[in-house]
Every structure is written in structure tokens, then in C-alpha cells.
N, C-alpha and C positions, 0 to 999 in steps of 0.2 A: 524181205523174208517171205517165202511162199507160204500161203495158207489156203486150204481148200474151203470153198464156199458154195452153197447151193446156187444153181443157175436158175434165174427167174423164169426164162421162157421155156425151160425144159418140161415136156409133158410128164406128169407124175401119175402114180397109180390112182389118185383120186380125181384125175382130170375129167373123168366121165361126168362128174357132177357140174362141170362148168358150161356145158353146151346143151341147149334145148334139143330134145330128141323127139321124132315123130312117134306118137303112141302106137304100141303094138296091140294086136288082139289080146284080150285078157286070157284066152286059152293058151297063148304062148307065154307062159309065166317065166321060163328059164331062158337065159342066153349065156353063152360062154364066149370068150374072146381071147386073142393073143395079139400082141403088138410089138413092133420093133421101133426104137426111137433113137435120135441122136441130135446133137446141137453144138454150137460154138458161141463163145462170147468174148468180147474185148472191152476192157474198161481202161480209160486214160487215167494216169496218175496226176498228182499235183506237186509240182516242184516246191511250192511254198511250204507244204507240210512234210515234204520229203518222201512222198509215195511214188512208186514206179508204175508204168503201164503193166497190166496183167492180161493174159489171155487164157482161156480154158475151153475144154471140150468135154462132152459127156456122150455115152452110148449105152444101150442096154435093151433088155426085153422085159415085157410085162405080160402076165396072164391074170384073168379075173372072171368073175361070174356075177350076173345080175338076176334079181328075182322080183317079179311084179307082185307086190303085196296086195294090191287092189287095182282097179282100172286107172286110178289116179296116183298111185304111189309105187315108186321103184327104189329098190335098195340093192347095194352091191359091194363087193370087196375085190381087192387086187393085191398081188405081190409082184415085185420087180427086182431084177439084179442087173448090175452093169459095172461100169468103171468111169473114171474121170482122169484127165491129164490137165496140168496147168503149169504156167511159167510166169516169171516176173522179170521182164525186160532183160533176159539173158543172165541175170544174177542168180537165179535159182529156178528150180522146177520141182514137180512132184506128181504123184498119181494116187489114186485110191480105188479100192474095190467097195462097192456099195450094195446095200440091201434096203428095199423099201416095202412097206405094207400100208394099205389104206382102205377106208370104207366110206361110203356115201349113202345118202338117202335124198330122194327128190319127191315132192308132192305138188301136183297140179290142182289149181282151184279155178276152173273155167280156163280163161286165157292166161291167168297168172300162174307163177310157179315159185316155189321156195326150195332151195337145196342146201345141204350141209355136208361137209367132208372133213375127215380127220386122217392124218397120215403120220407115220414114223419112219425115220431113215437112220441107217447105221453105216459108217464109213471107216474103213481100215486105211489110214493115210500114211504115206511115206513122202518126206520132203528132202530135197538136196539143195545145198547152198554153197556157192563158191565165194571165198573171201580172198582178195588180192592185196590187202593192206600190207602184209609182210610175207611175200611169197604167194603160193597158191594153196589155200586150205580148203579141203572138201569136207563139209559137215553134213550130217544126216540125222533126221529124227523120224521116229515111227510112233504112232499113237492111234487111238480109236476115238471117233467123234460121233455124237448123236444129234439128231434133229427132230423136232416135233412141229407139225403145222396143222392149221385148221382154216376153213373157209366157210362163209355163209353168204349166199347169193339169192337175190329175188329179182323178178322181172315180170313184164306183161307183154304178151305177143299181140300185135295188131295185124290182122289179115287185110291185105290190100289186093286189088286185082292183079298186081304184078308180082308181089313177093310178100313174105312175112317179115315184119320189123319188130324187134324186141329190145326196147330200152331196159337196162338192168343196172343194179348197184350191188356191190360186193364189198365185204371186209374180210381180211385174212391176217394171220400171224404166222411167223416162222421163228422158232427158238432154236438156236444152234449152240450146243454144249461142247466147248473145247476143253479138254483136260490139260493139266499141267504136264509138261514134257521137257526132256533135256536132249540136246544134240550130242552126237558122238562123232569121233574123228574117223573119216574114211581115208584121208591122205593129208599130209602136212601136220600142222600143230593144232592144238585145241585152245589157243590163246583167245580166240574170238567165238568159241562155242557158247551157245545161249541156253539158259533155262527160262521157261515161260510159265506164268501162273495160269491156273485154270480160270476160264471165263465163260459165262453164259450170256448170249446176246439175243434179244428179242426184237424183231422188226415187224411192226404192224403196217398194213397197207390198205388203202381205200382204192376202190376202182369204180368208175362210171363209164358205161359204154353202150354201144348199140350193136345188136346182132341182126343179121339178115339171112333168110333162107328161101330157096326156090326149088320146087320139086317138079320133075318131068316123068311122065309115064312112058315106058319103053316096052317092047314086046315081052321081055323076060322079067320085068319088075319095075323098080322106081329108082331114078337118079335124083339125088338131092345135093345142091350146092349151098354152102354156108360161108358166111364171112363175119368178121368182127372188127370194130375199131373201138379203142377205149383209152381213157386217161387214167394213169395210176399215180398215186402219191405215197411215197415211203416216208415214215415218220422217224426212222432211225437208220440212215444209210451209212453211217460211219463204220470204218473197219480199223480197229487198233487193238493192241494188246500190250501188256506190261511184260518186260523181259529184263534179264540180268546176265552179265557175263559170268560164266562159271569161275573164271580166274579172279573176278572181283565181285564176290557175292553181295557186297554192300552198295554197289552202283547200279541201281535200277533205272530204267528209262522206258519210254513208250515207243513202239514200232507202229507206224501208220501204214495201212494197206490202201489200195486204190478204192475210194469211196464211190458207191452208187449215187446217181443223181436222185434228188428228191422227187422229181416229176419225170414221167416217161410216157411214151405213146406205145400202145400195144396193137398188134394186127394179127389176124387169123384168116386163113383161107382153107377150105376143105371141100372134098367131093366124096360122096358115098353112093354106092350102088347096092340096092337090096333086091335079091332074087326071090321068086315065089317059093323056092324050096327051103327057105329059112336062113340061107347064107347071105352074108353081106361083106363088103370090103370098103375101106375108107382110107384116104390119104389126107394128111393135115400139115400145113406149114404155119409156123408162128414166128413173130418177130417182136423185139422190144428195142426201142430207140430213144436215146436222150442225147444231151450235149457231151456226155462222157462214155456212153455205153452203146454198143451194137451187139445184139444177140439174135441168133437164128436157131430154129429147131424144127425138126420134122418127125412125123410119126405115121406108120402104116399099121392098120388094124384089120384083122379077119375075125368075123363074129358068126356064131350059129345060134339060132333061137328055136325053141320047141315048146 
């Protein structure tokens, strides 16, 4: 049974709080930016619990603004819109339109920093499922889902003769609110149409990692290369929901989705060019890898500061 789920490695409106940024002149208090992003993910199912392989993709655009409250404190907000597509081993598929909004604040204390971010997401989801137990039944469901997330991160940057190294630790949560919904018949019969109960799932994640950065002066400005490697641990990776056949309202059962791995490796590589006229451009690639999941995401950003 297909269900929409947030993609871990996808850049979010609050993702600007996740990476150390070179400080700007305090006179340049405002900056505005626009970004395009996209990503894909595949998660292997488990035959023992009856879950199937799933794949998903996401795409969208985001815009935001940052304001320097003091030489050491930066705050900002962003909004984003886009869509997702997902499928479950050829047995079902779906899509969603999404809206996201987020805000962050970051404070530097010498070489140390502390950042916090909060975000909200809304999805308008449509799922389609094909049942071939007795002919070919095409079943569809439409519903709205909500997600809330937060992240707290701290680190300390060590300057070396070759590059900057920043070990960091972070904790975050994602709460996904799925409403109760009922499938309708598109073709065939409704003998296997399902009703599902509302469910709210919260997954907390810890993250330990190392960031690296290196800047080069060029004629027109500064080029900065950044990288990250990290280990993440999810405390609630399970994906299941209670369902009941509409034709047999007393026969409830549990549907298992492909579960994320508890432990995964995270990688990031990015390049940014800052020009003297206040404009900058950046490209970022992110990946998440485990024994059951492969996830890739990319983002391009244009920024203007004044």
C-alpha cells in the first residue's frame, strides 16, 4: 500500500541552519535567496514482515531571506513548494503537492556555533493501488497530511593551515500526521478497498559528523568548497499503519511499509562563489546510505546580500 513519507536527504527550507557560513560584514544585514532542489530515494522492503521495495522522488523551489541581528547572530525564514512521486514495487503508486515553511537562528561564540530550526510541511496526497486477487481492481485514496520538524545543532570550527574542520552534533525530530482515509473504486470492484485509521508518527534522530571548508580568493570574489560526512541514528524507523477492509469492517490488520535503517551514513559536497557586488551562487549534492536505503539530492541557490 503506497504511502507518502518525507525524504531524509532532501534539502528543506530550514536547511540553511545546517551548514556553517562565512560571516558577512555587519553592514550587509539582509540577504535574499532562491533555490531549486530535487532528489530520489530507494528503500528495500522486508519479505519477513511483508513490506515491498519503495522508490520516491521530490522536486521543488524555495525562496527565503536572512537577517543579521548582530555580528554573531543570523536569523532567517523560507517557504517552498513542489511535488513528490512514489511507487511500491509495481503494486501501487502515488503523488503529492507540497508546501513547506521554516525558520532558523544561528549564533556564533568565537569558533563555536549553535543553530536551531523549525519547519512545517503540508502535502495533498493521492495514492493508487492495483489488486489482482480477483480480477484487476484499481483503488484510489486522496487525503491531506501534515509534518512538523525541528533541529538543534552545535559545533566548533578548527582552523588549520589547509582547511577548516568542524566536528558537530545535532538532534532533530520529524512528526508526520496521517489522517484516516478511505479508498474509492476507479475500476473493478471494491471488495478489497481499505479504510485506514489516523496515525501520528514521530521519528527522532541523532547525528554526529565532521564538516570541512576551504576558501580561495579569485579576481571577482571568493570560492568556497565544503564537505560533510556524518553518522545518523533513527530511533523510530518503522513504517506501519492499521487498516480494515471496507467490506469486512470488523477485520482489522496492520500494513507494513519499507522501514528505514536505524543507522545511516550522510555525505555532502558543495561549492559556492561569492562576488564583490553582493551576489553569490552555490550548488550542493547530498547523499544518505544504509543497508536498505540509497538517497540522493541536489540543490542550486542564488543569493543577494545588501
